MARFI-393442 format. One line per field, with one value per residue: residue number from 1; residue in one letter; x, y, z of N, C-alpha, C in turn. Coordinates in nm, 2 decimals, padded with zeros to 4 digits. Layout:
N
k <- [NUM / ...];
r <- [a / ...];
nc1 <- [X / ...];
nc2 <- [Y / ...];
nc3 <- [Z / ...];
cac1 <- [X / ...];
cac2 <- [Y / ...];
cac3 <- [Z / ...];
cc1 <- [X / ...];
cc2 <- [Y / ...];
cc3 <- [Z / ...];
***
This chain:
122
k <- [1 / 2 / 3 / 4 / 5 / 6 / 7 / 8 / 9 / 10 / 11 / 12 / 13 / 14 / 15 / 16 / 17 / 18 / 19 / 20 / 21 / 22 / 23 / 24 / 25 / 26 / 27 / 28 / 29 / 30 / 31 / 32 / 33 / 34 / 35 / 36 / 37 / 38 / 39 / 40 / 41 / 42 / 43 / 44 / 45 / 46 / 47 / 48 / 49 / 50 / 51 / 52 / 53 / 54 / 55 / 56 / 57 / 58 / 59 / 60 / 61 / 62 / 63 / 64 / 65 / 66 / 67 / 68 / 69 / 70 / 71 / 72 / 73 / 74 / 75 / 76 / 77 / 78 / 79 / 80 / 81 / 82 / 83 / 84 / 85 / 86 / 87 / 88 / 89 / 90 / 91 / 92 / 93 / 94 / 95 / 96 / 97 / 98 / 99 / 100 / 101 / 102 / 103 / 104 / 105 / 106 / 107 / 108 / 109 / 110 / 111 / 112 / 113 / 114 / 115 / 116 / 117 / 118 / 119 / 120 / 121 / 122];
r <- [m / t / f / d / a / t / w / k / s / i / e / e / r / v / f / q / e / d / e / g / e / i / s / i / r / k / n / v / g / r / e / m / a / s / r / q / v / v / r / l / c / k / m / g / q / a / q / a / l / a / e / k / v / e / y / v / i / g / q / m / v / s / k / k / l / d / h / v / h / h / y / l / l / d / m / e / k / d / g / s / s / e / s / t / l / e / f / l / s / y / f / r / d / f / w / i / q / f / c / m / q / m / q / s / l / r / d / i / f / l / y / l / e / r / s / h / l / i / k / q / s / h];
nc1 <- [-03.29 / -03.53 / -03.82 / -04.03 / -03.92 / -03.97 / -04.25 / -04.33 / -04.26 / -04.43 / -04.68 / -04.70 / -04.67 / -04.89 / -05.11 / -05.35 / -05.43 / -05.73 / -05.90 / -05.97 / -06.05 / -05.90 / -05.76 / -05.68 / -05.37 / -05.42 / -05.22 / -05.02 / -04.72 / -04.70 / -04.53 / -04.28 / -04.39 / -04.49 / -04.24 / -04.12 / -04.30 / -04.26 / -04.00 / -04.04 / -04.20 / -04.04 / -03.82 / -03.93 / -04.15 / -04.38 / -04.62 / -04.65 / -04.68 / -04.91 / -05.09 / -05.07 / -05.15 / -05.41 / -05.48 / -05.50 / -05.68 / -05.89 / -05.90 / -05.98 / -06.24 / -06.41 / -06.37 / -06.52 / -06.77 / -06.87 / -06.89 / -07.08 / -07.34 / -07.36 / -07.45 / -07.66 / -07.79 / -07.81 / -08.01 / -08.21 / -08.29 / -08.35 / -08.56 / -08.63 / -08.83 / -08.72 / -08.51 / -08.43 / -08.36 / -08.14 / -07.98 / -07.91 / -07.83 / -07.58 / -07.47 / -07.41 / -07.22 / -07.00 / -06.96 / -06.86 / -06.62 / -06.51 / -06.46 / -06.28 / -06.04 / -05.97 / -05.91 / -05.67 / -05.51 / -05.52 / -05.38 / -05.12 / -05.04 / -05.03 / -04.84 / -04.82 / -05.03 / -05.06 / -04.82 / -04.83 / -05.09 / -05.25 / -05.13 / -05.17 / -05.44 / -05.46];
nc2 <- [03.12 / 03.10 / 03.30 / 03.17 / 02.91 / 02.92 / 02.98 / 02.74 / 02.55 / 02.65 / 02.63 / 02.35 / 02.29 / 02.39 / 02.38 / 02.10 / 01.90 / 01.72 / 01.48 / 01.67 / 01.91 / 02.17 / 02.21 / 02.29 / 02.17 / 01.92 / 01.87 / 02.12 / 02.26 / 02.54 / 02.71 / 02.70 / 02.77 / 03.00 / 03.15 / 03.16 / 03.32 / 03.55 / 03.62 / 03.63 / 03.82 / 04.04 / 04.02 / 04.21 / 04.10 / 04.07 / 04.14 / 04.00 / 03.75 / 03.79 / 03.78 / 03.51 / 03.38 / 03.47 / 03.39 / 03.09 / 03.07 / 03.16 / 02.96 / 02.74 / 02.82 / 02.81 / 02.56 / 02.44 / 02.56 / 02.47 / 02.20 / 02.23 / 02.33 / 02.10 / 01.91 / 02.03 / 02.00 / 01.71 / 01.65 / 01.81 / 01.64 / 01.42 / 01.46 / 01.47 / 01.52 / 01.60 / 01.77 / 02.03 / 02.07 / 01.89 / 01.96 / 02.25 / 02.16 / 02.01 / 02.24 / 02.38 / 02.26 / 02.25 / 02.52 / 02.60 / 02.43 / 02.55 / 02.81 / 02.73 / 02.66 / 02.91 / 03.05 / 02.93 / 02.98 / 03.27 / 03.29 / 03.19 / 03.36 / 03.61 / 03.80 / 03.89 / 03.98 / 04.20 / 04.32 / 04.43 / 04.40 / 04.57 / 04.82 / 04.86 / 04.91 / 05.18];
nc3 <- [05.07 / 04.80 / 04.72 / 04.59 / 04.68 / 04.95 / 04.96 / 04.87 / 05.05 / 05.31 / 05.22 / 05.19 / 05.44 / 05.54 / 05.39 / 05.24 / 05.01 / 04.92 / 04.75 / 04.58 / 04.73 / 04.91 / 05.20 / 05.57 / 05.71 / 05.98 / 06.16 / 06.16 / 06.10 / 06.26 / 06.38 / 06.24 / 05.96 / 06.04 / 06.07 / 05.85 / 05.70 / 05.84 / 05.75 / 05.47 / 05.45 / 05.56 / 05.36 / 05.20 / 05.04 / 05.08 / 04.97 / 04.74 / 04.87 / 05.00 / 04.80 / 04.69 / 04.94 / 04.91 / 04.67 / 04.72 / 04.94 / 04.84 / 04.61 / 04.82 / 04.94 / 04.72 / 04.64 / 04.88 / 04.89 / 04.63 / 04.71 / 04.93 / 04.76 / 04.58 / 04.78 / 04.87 / 04.64 / 04.60 / 04.81 / 04.72 / 04.53 / 04.66 / 04.81 / 05.07 / 05.36 / 05.61 / 05.52 / 05.54 / 05.82 / 05.79 / 05.62 / 05.75 / 05.99 / 05.86 / 05.70 / 05.93 / 06.07 / 05.88 / 05.87 / 06.13 / 06.13 / 05.87 / 05.99 / 06.22 / 06.04 / 05.91 / 06.14 / 06.24 / 05.96 / 06.01 / 06.27 / 06.16 / 05.93 / 06.07 / 06.11 / 05.84 / 05.78 / 06.01 / 05.95 / 05.68 / 05.55 / 05.70 / 05.68 / 05.42 / 05.41 / 05.51];
cac1 <- [-03.40 / -03.62 / -03.98 / -04.07 / -03.89 / -04.00 / -04.38 / -04.36 / -04.25 / -04.49 / -04.78 / -04.69 / -04.70 / -05.03 / -05.24 / -05.37 / -05.55 / -05.79 / -06.01 / -05.98 / -06.07 / -05.79 / -05.78 / -05.57 / -05.34 / -05.45 / -05.09 / -04.95 / -04.60 / -04.72 / -04.41 / -04.22 / -04.45 / -04.48 / -04.14 / -04.11 / -04.40 / -04.20 / -03.88 / -04.06 / -04.21 / -03.91 / -03.76 / -03.99 / -04.24 / -04.53 / -04.73 / -04.66 / -04.71 / -05.06 / -05.15 / -05.02 / -05.26 / -05.53 / -05.53 / -05.53 / -05.79 / -06.00 / -05.97 / -06.03 / -06.35 / -06.46 / -06.41 / -06.60 / -06.89 / -06.92 / -06.92 / -07.21 / -07.40 / -07.37 / -07.47 / -07.82 / -07.88 / -07.84 / -08.12 / -08.32 / -08.33 / -08.41 / -08.68 / -08.65 / -08.91 / -08.61 / -08.41 / -08.44 / -08.30 / -08.05 / -07.88 / -07.90 / -07.70 / -07.47 / -07.38 / -07.35 / -07.07 / -06.94 / -06.94 / -06.76 / -06.49 / -06.42 / -06.42 / -06.15 / -05.94 / -05.96 / -05.85 / -05.56 / -05.45 / -05.48 / -05.24 / -04.99 / -05.05 / -05.05 / -04.73 / -04.83 / -05.18 / -05.01 / -04.70 / -04.84 / -05.23 / -05.32 / -05.06 / -05.23 / -05.59 / -05.44];
cac2 <- [03.05 / 03.22 / 03.33 / 03.02 / 02.76 / 02.92 / 02.96 / 02.61 / 02.50 / 02.69 / 02.56 / 02.20 / 02.30 / 02.47 / 02.33 / 02.00 / 01.89 / 01.57 / 01.47 / 01.77 / 01.99 / 02.23 / 02.26 / 02.33 / 02.04 / 01.95 / 01.90 / 02.24 / 02.35 / 02.66 / 02.79 / 02.71 / 02.84 / 03.16 / 03.20 / 03.16 / 03.42 / 03.67 / 03.62 / 03.68 / 04.01 / 04.12 / 04.03 / 04.30 / 03.98 / 04.06 / 04.16 / 03.87 / 03.66 / 03.80 / 03.75 / 03.37 / 03.31 / 03.53 / 03.28 / 02.97 / 03.08 / 03.16 / 02.81 / 02.63 / 02.85 / 02.78 / 02.42 / 02.41 / 02.62 / 02.36 / 02.10 / 02.25 / 02.33 / 01.94 / 01.86 / 02.08 / 01.94 / 01.58 / 01.66 / 01.82 / 01.49 / 01.29 / 01.50 / 01.45 / 01.62 / 01.66 / 01.80 / 02.18 / 02.03 / 01.83 / 02.10 / 02.35 / 02.07 / 01.97 / 02.36 / 02.42 / 02.18 / 02.31 / 02.67 / 02.57 / 02.36 / 02.67 / 02.93 / 02.71 / 02.64 / 03.05 / 03.09 / 02.88 / 03.03 / 03.38 / 03.29 / 03.17 / 03.46 / 03.74 / 03.89 / 03.96 / 04.10 / 04.33 / 04.42 / 04.45 / 04.43 / 04.67 / 04.92 / 04.87 / 04.98 / 05.31];
cac3 <- [05.02 / 04.73 / 04.74 / 04.54 / 04.74 / 05.09 / 04.96 / 04.86 / 05.20 / 05.36 / 05.13 / 05.20 / 05.58 / 05.60 / 05.32 / 05.20 / 04.91 / 04.95 / 04.67 / 04.50 / 04.80 / 04.99 / 05.36 / 05.65 / 05.78 / 06.12 / 06.26 / 06.11 / 06.17 / 06.27 / 06.44 / 06.12 / 05.88 / 06.09 / 06.11 / 05.70 / 05.66 / 05.87 / 05.68 / 05.37 / 05.46 / 05.62 / 05.26 / 05.08 / 04.95 / 05.16 / 04.86 / 04.66 / 04.99 / 05.03 / 04.67 / 04.72 / 05.02 / 04.86 / 04.55 / 04.77 / 05.03 / 04.72 / 04.57 / 04.92 / 04.95 / 04.60 / 04.64 / 04.98 / 04.84 / 04.55 / 04.78 / 04.98 / 04.66 / 04.55 / 04.90 / 04.85 / 04.50 / 04.64 / 04.93 / 04.67 / 04.45 / 04.79 / 04.87 / 05.21 / 05.44 / 05.71 / 05.42 / 05.59 / 05.93 / 05.80 / 05.57 / 05.85 / 06.07 / 05.77 / 05.70 / 06.09 / 06.08 / 05.80 / 05.89 / 06.24 / 06.05 / 05.81 / 06.10 / 06.27 / 05.97 / 05.87 / 06.26 / 06.18 / 05.90 / 06.06 / 06.32 / 06.10 / 05.86 / 06.15 / 06.08 / 05.72 / 05.82 / 06.09 / 05.89 / 05.53 / 05.50 / 05.77 / 05.61 / 05.27 / 05.43 / 05.53];
cc1 <- [-03.50 / -03.78 / -04.04 / -04.08 / -03.99 / -04.17 / -04.40 / -04.36 / -04.35 / -04.64 / -04.79 / -04.72 / -04.84 / -05.13 / -05.24 / -05.46 / -05.59 / -05.90 / -06.05 / -06.01 / -05.95 / -05.85 / -05.67 / -05.56 / -05.39 / -05.33 / -04.99 / -04.81 / -04.61 / -04.61 / -04.31 / -04.27 / -04.45 / -04.36 / -04.10 / -04.20 / -04.31 / -04.10 / -03.94 / -04.12 / -04.10 / -03.80 / -03.82 / -04.07 / -04.36 / -04.66 / -04.75 / -04.69 / -04.86 / -05.16 / -05.15 / -05.16 / -05.39 / -05.61 / -05.57 / -05.64 / -05.92 / -06.03 / -06.04 / -06.18 / -06.46 / -06.51 / -06.55 / -06.73 / -06.97 / -06.97 / -07.08 / -07.35 / -07.44 / -07.45 / -07.67 / -07.87 / -07.90 / -07.97 / -08.20 / -08.36 / -08.39 / -08.52 / -08.72 / -08.74 / -08.84 / -08.51 / -08.34 / -08.33 / -08.16 / -07.93 / -07.86 / -07.77 / -07.56 / -07.38 / -07.32 / -07.22 / -06.96 / -06.89 / -06.85 / -06.61 / -06.43 / -06.38 / -06.27 / -06.03 / -05.91 / -05.87 / -05.71 / -05.45 / -05.43 / -05.37 / -05.11 / -04.95 / -05.04 / -04.97 / -04.72 / -04.94 / -05.11 / -04.89 / -04.73 / -04.98 / -05.30 / -05.25 / -05.10 / -05.37 / -05.58 / -05.40];
cc2 <- [03.17 / 03.22 / 03.18 / 02.89 / 02.79 / 02.93 / 02.81 / 02.51 / 02.55 / 02.62 / 02.43 / 02.19 / 02.30 / 02.41 / 02.20 / 01.98 / 01.74 / 01.56 / 01.59 / 01.91 / 02.04 / 02.24 / 02.26 / 02.17 / 02.07 / 01.95 / 02.01 / 02.26 / 02.48 / 02.76 / 02.81 / 02.79 / 02.96 / 03.24 / 03.25 / 03.32 / 03.56 / 03.70 / 03.66 / 03.84 / 04.08 / 04.14 / 04.14 / 04.19 / 03.98 / 04.07 / 04.01 / 03.76 / 03.66 / 03.78 / 03.57 / 03.33 / 03.36 / 03.42 / 03.13 / 02.93 / 03.08 / 03.01 / 02.72 / 02.68 / 02.81 / 02.64 / 02.39 / 02.46 / 02.51 / 02.24 / 02.12 / 02.29 / 02.18 / 01.89 / 01.88 / 02.03 / 01.76 / 01.58 / 01.70 / 01.72 / 01.40 / 01.33 / 01.49 / 01.56 / 01.67 / 01.72 / 01.94 / 02.17 / 01.99 / 01.90 / 02.19 / 02.24 / 02.04 / 02.15 / 02.43 / 02.37 / 02.23 / 02.42 / 02.67 / 02.52 / 02.47 / 02.76 / 02.86 / 02.72 / 02.80 / 03.12 / 03.03 / 02.92 / 03.20 / 03.40 / 03.27 / 03.27 / 03.59 / 03.82 / 03.96 / 04.06 / 04.22 / 04.39 / 04.46 / 04.49 / 04.55 / 04.84 / 04.98 / 04.94 / 05.11 / 05.41];
cc3 <- [04.92 / 04.78 / 04.71 / 04.63 / 04.86 / 05.09 / 04.91 / 04.97 / 05.28 / 05.32 / 05.16 / 05.36 / 05.62 / 05.52 / 05.30 / 05.12 / 04.91 / 04.84 / 04.60 / 04.61 / 04.88 / 05.13 / 05.44 / 05.69 / 05.93 / 06.20 / 06.15 / 06.17 / 06.16 / 06.29 / 06.30 / 06.02 / 05.90 / 06.06 / 05.94 / 05.64 / 05.71 / 05.79 / 05.53 / 05.34 / 05.48 / 05.48 / 05.15 / 04.99 / 05.01 / 05.08 / 04.81 / 04.76 / 04.98 / 04.91 / 04.63 / 04.82 / 04.98 / 04.76 / 04.63 / 04.87 / 04.91 / 04.68 / 04.66 / 04.95 / 04.83 / 04.61 / 04.78 / 04.92 / 04.73 / 04.59 / 04.86 / 04.90 / 04.60 / 04.66 / 04.90 / 04.76 / 04.54 / 04.74 / 04.84 / 04.57 / 04.54 / 04.82 / 05.00 / 05.29 / 05.56 / 05.64 / 05.50 / 05.68 / 05.90 / 05.71 / 05.69 / 05.94 / 05.99 / 05.78 / 05.87 / 06.13 / 06.01 / 05.83 / 06.02 / 06.21 / 05.99 / 05.93 / 06.19 / 06.17 / 05.91 / 06.01 / 06.22 / 06.10 / 05.94 / 06.16 / 06.27 / 06.00 / 05.97 / 06.09 / 05.96 / 05.74 / 05.94 / 05.99 / 05.76 / 05.50 / 05.57 / 05.73 / 05.47 / 05.28 / 05.47 / 05.44];
***
């Protein structure tokens, strides 16, 4: 299997796009995706894989921050006196969900992190 085909398989197992927002699938095939990550790293494709993952996560974070920004703008327009508490509650939920998604990604790409990224930092 080529790098592009394997990446597409990982991407389809791990990420989903809903209304233009990228997120982590709830029922991720983690075991298979993790095996594919290991295979790519062992084939010498760790750098290319790291770049793909970094790009997708960057897109995901950017879209999520846009969503938060629009939420703030909508609240500003409404002028609600409880807007600060509403936003903090919204942002807390947003942050918890985001951290859980990042942990799921870390679990899947753990081999990449340990075999390639740590070596790059030394």
